[in-house]
C-alpha positions in Angstrom: 58.3 -49.0 -4.3 57.1 -48.3 -0.7 53.4 -49.0 -0.2 52.9 -47.0 2.9 54.1 -43.8 4.7 57.8 -43.1 4.4 60.1 -41.3 6.9 60.0 -38.3 4.5 56.2 -38.4 4.4 55.8 -38.5 8.2 58.5 -35.8 8.8 56.8 -33.5 6.3 53.3 -34.0 7.8 54.7 -33.4 11.3 56.0 -30.1 10.0 52.6 -29.3 8.5 51.1 -30.0 12.0 53.4 -27.4 13.5 56.5 -29.3 14.8 59.6 -27.3 14.0 63.4 -27.7 14.0 64.7 -26.9 17.5 61.5 -28.1 19.2 61.8 -30.2 22.3 58.7 -32.5 22.3 57.3 -35.3 24.4 55.4 -37.7 22.2 52.4 -39.9 23.2 51.6 -42.2 20.3 49.7 -45.1 18.7 51.7 -46.5 15.8 48.7 -48.3 14.3 46.7 -45.1 14.1 49.1 -43.7 11.4 48.2 -46.4 8.9 51.0 -48.5 7.3 54.4 -47.1 8.0 57.3 -48.4 5.9 59.9 -49.5 8.4 57.4 -49.5 11.3 58.1 -48.0 14.7 61.9 -47.3 14.0 60.9 -45.3 10.9 58.3 -43.3 12.9 61.1 -42.5 15.4 63.4 -41.4 12.7 60.6 -39.1 11.3 60.1 -37.5 14.7 63.8 -36.9 15.1 64.1 -35.4 11.6 61.1 -33.1 12.2 62.8 -31.4 15.1 66.3 -31.4 13.7 68.6 -29.6 13.9 68.5 -28.7 17.6 65.4 -30.4 18.9 65.0 -33.3 21.3 62.4 -36.0 21.1 61.2 -37.6 24.3 58.8 -40.5 24.9 57.4 -41.9 28.1 58.9 -45.3 28.8 56.8 -46.3 31.8 57.2 -49.4 33.9 55.0 -48.7 36.9 52.4 -51.0 38.3 49.8 -51.1 41.0 51.7 -54.0 42.5 54.6 -51.7 43.7 54.4 -50.4 47.2 56.8 -49.5 50.0 56.6 -53.2 50.9 57.1 -54.4 47.3 59.4 -51.7 45.7 60.4 -51.7 42.1 63.7 -52.8 40.7 64.6 -50.9 37.5 67.1 -51.3 34.7 67.3 -48.9 31.6 67.1 -52.1 29.5 63.7 -53.0 30.9 60.9 -52.8 28.2 58.2 -50.3 28.7 54.4 -50.7 28.2 53.7 -47.4 26.5 53.7 -48.7 22.9 55.8 -49.6 19.9 57.2 -46.1 19.2 58.5 -45.6 22.8 60.0 -49.1 22.7 61.7 -48.4 19.4 63.0 -45.0 20.7 64.3 -46.7 23.8 66.3 -49.1 21.7 67.6 -46.4 19.3 71.4 -45.9 19.3 72.3 -42.8 21.3 69.0 -42.7 23.3 69.2 -41.6 26.9 66.7 -43.0 29.4 66.0 -41.4 32.7 66.4 -43.7 35.7 63.1 -43.2 37.5 62.0 -46.7 38.4 58.4 -46.3 37.3 58.0 -43.1 35.1 61.2 -43.0 33.0 61.5 -40.9 29.9 63.7 -41.7 26.9 65.2 -38.8 25.1 67.0 -38.4 21.7 68.7 -35.2 20.8 71.0 -32.5 22.1 69.1 -32.0 25.4 68.7 -35.7 26.2 71.2 -35.8 29.1 70.0 -32.5 30.5 66.3 -33.6 30.5 66.9 -37.1 31.9 69.5 -36.3 34.5 68.6 -37.1 38.1 65.0 -38.2 37.5 65.4 -41.0 40.0 66.1 -38.5 42.8 62.9 -36.5 42.3 60.5 -36.3 45.2 57.6 -37.5 43.0 57.6 -39.4 39.7 56.5 -36.5 37.4 57.0 -33.4 39.7 59.7 -30.9 40.3 63.0 -31.8 38.6 61.4 -34.5 36.4 61.8 -34.5 32.6 58.1 -33.7 32.3 58.4 -30.5 34.2 61.8 -29.5 32.8 60.4 -29.8 29.3 57.3 -27.8 30.1 59.2 -25.0 31.8 61.7 -24.7 29.0 59.3 -24.1 26.1 58.7 -27.7 25.2 55.7 -29.2 23.5 53.5 -32.3 23.7 52.5 -34.3 20.6 49.6 -36.8 20.7 49.6 -39.1 17.7 46.3 -41.1 17.4 45.6 -40.6 21.1 44.1 -37.8 23.3 44.8 -36.1 26.5 43.6 -39.1 28.5 47.2 -40.4 28.2 48.9 -37.1 29.1 51.5 -38.0 31.7 52.3 -34.3 32.3 48.9 -33.9 33.9 50.3 -36.0 36.7 53.0 -33.3 36.9 50.2 -30.8 37.6 48.6 -33.0 40.2 52.0 -33.5 41.9 53.0 -29.9 41.8 49.6 -29.0 43.3 50.4 -31.3 46.2 47.2 -33.4 45.8 47.3 -36.3 48.3 45.5 -38.8 46.1 48.3 -39.0 43.5 51.2 -40.6 45.4 51.5 -43.2 48.1 52.2 -41.7 51.5 55.1 -44.0 52.4 58.2 -43.7 50.2 59.6 -47.0 48.8 63.3 -47.9 48.5 63.6 -48.8 44.9 66.7 -50.4 43.3 68.0 -48.7 40.1 70.8 -50.0 37.8 72.8 -46.9 37.1 75.9 -46.6 34.9 78.0 -46.7 38.1 76.2 -49.8 39.4 73.1 -50.6 41.5 71.9 -47.9 43.8 69.0 -47.6 46.2 66.7 -44.5 45.8 63.8 -43.3 47.9 60.7 -42.8 45.7 57.1 -41.9 46.1 55.1 -44.3 44.0 51.8 -43.5 42.3 48.5 -44.8 43.7 46.4 -46.6 41.1 42.7 -47.1 40.8 41.4 -43.5 40.8 39.9 -42.8 37.4 40.8 -39.5 35.7 39.1 -37.4 33.0 42.0 -35.5 31.5 40.1 -34.6 28.4 38.1 -32.1 30.5 41.0 -29.7 30.0 40.8 -29.7 26.1 38.5 -26.8 25.9 40.6 -24.6 28.2 43.7 -25.3 26.2 42.0 -24.6 22.9 40.6 -21.3 24.3 44.1 -20.3 25.4 45.6 -21.1 21.9 47.8 -23.8 23.5 46.4 -26.8 21.5 46.5 -27.3 17.7 44.7 -30.2 15.9 45.7 -31.9 12.7 46.4 -35.2 10.9 49.5 -37.2 10.3 49.1 -40.2 8.1 45.7 -41.5 9.1 46.1 -40.4 12.7 44.2 -37.5 14.4 46.9 -35.5 16.3 47.2 -32.7 18.8 50.2 -30.5 19.4 50.2 -28.8 22.8 52.4 -26.1 24.3 53.5 -27.8 27.5 54.3 -24.7 29.6 51.0 -22.9 29.2 49.1 -26.2 29.6 50.9 -26.9 32.9 50.1 -23.4 34.3 46.5 -23.5 33.1 45.8 -26.9 34.7 47.7 -26.0 37.9 45.5 -22.9 38.3 42.4 -25.0 37.8 43.6 -27.6 40.4 44.2 -24.9 42.9 40.6 -23.7 42.5 39.1 -27.2 42.1 41.5 -30.0 43.4 39.1 -32.6 41.8 39.3 -31.0 38.3 41.1 -33.9 36.7 39.1 -36.7 38.3 36.4 -38.7 36.5 32.8 -37.9 37.6 32.7 -41.3 39.4 35.5 -40.1 41.7 34.5 -36.5 42.3 32.8 -35.9 45.6 34.4 -38.9 47.3 36.7 -36.7 49.3 40.4 -36.5 48.7 41.2 -37.7 52.2 39.3 -41.0 51.5 41.3 -41.4 48.2 44.7 -40.9 49.9 45.0 -44.4 51.3 48.1 -46.5 50.6 47.5 -50.0 49.1 49.0 -51.6 52.2 46.8 -49.5 54.6 
């Protein structure tokens, strides 16, 4: 007999949290927070897919970015490259039928009927998480964000808000010529890379989202979880950034001046 959480257990508890058939959801996760899962990360992936089936698509951030990448040291990316965002994203990346976007630092892996649509052309976006990216596409089409055993501090879609707001501290000024291994072969793409080193305090937005009814809390397995409506979240945070461009920065960064922060690593 299984001695931990089964796929059926997890899918059922995800439904109790509020995940529904037909939902498109981007998942941030900590596998260990769930407690023992029979079958490990692949089983957790299966539960996520079942929870939104039929009709829904599960997405996970499969990031490969690094502070070492600059215009002078551009990334080289293959869809087979491992990510650093955890066991569940890695298992989803390796899942048969998964579609991984081709952005060289901020790729997303998708499983479900909208996988190709959400991932298509990510490598051609002006910024990693901005207009045309899977993050923005999902938010603007009624998608949701699920946080399993983690909080808003890991919310990549907040970078979407920063980029859409045009904040200079987010991306390096000089585009890099990255190499991407596409199905048709290698191609060179011009990408704006993220700057690293500026601390954020994304959890500052939790109260706003709860007040707006866009954030639901619950438990799956042993993990504290949050389910967030991505579209309202993006608009709420964008409005705050237009009023206070430093809203998502940590207290240690606020007041430094955005111009001072907008310095490329090679400058």
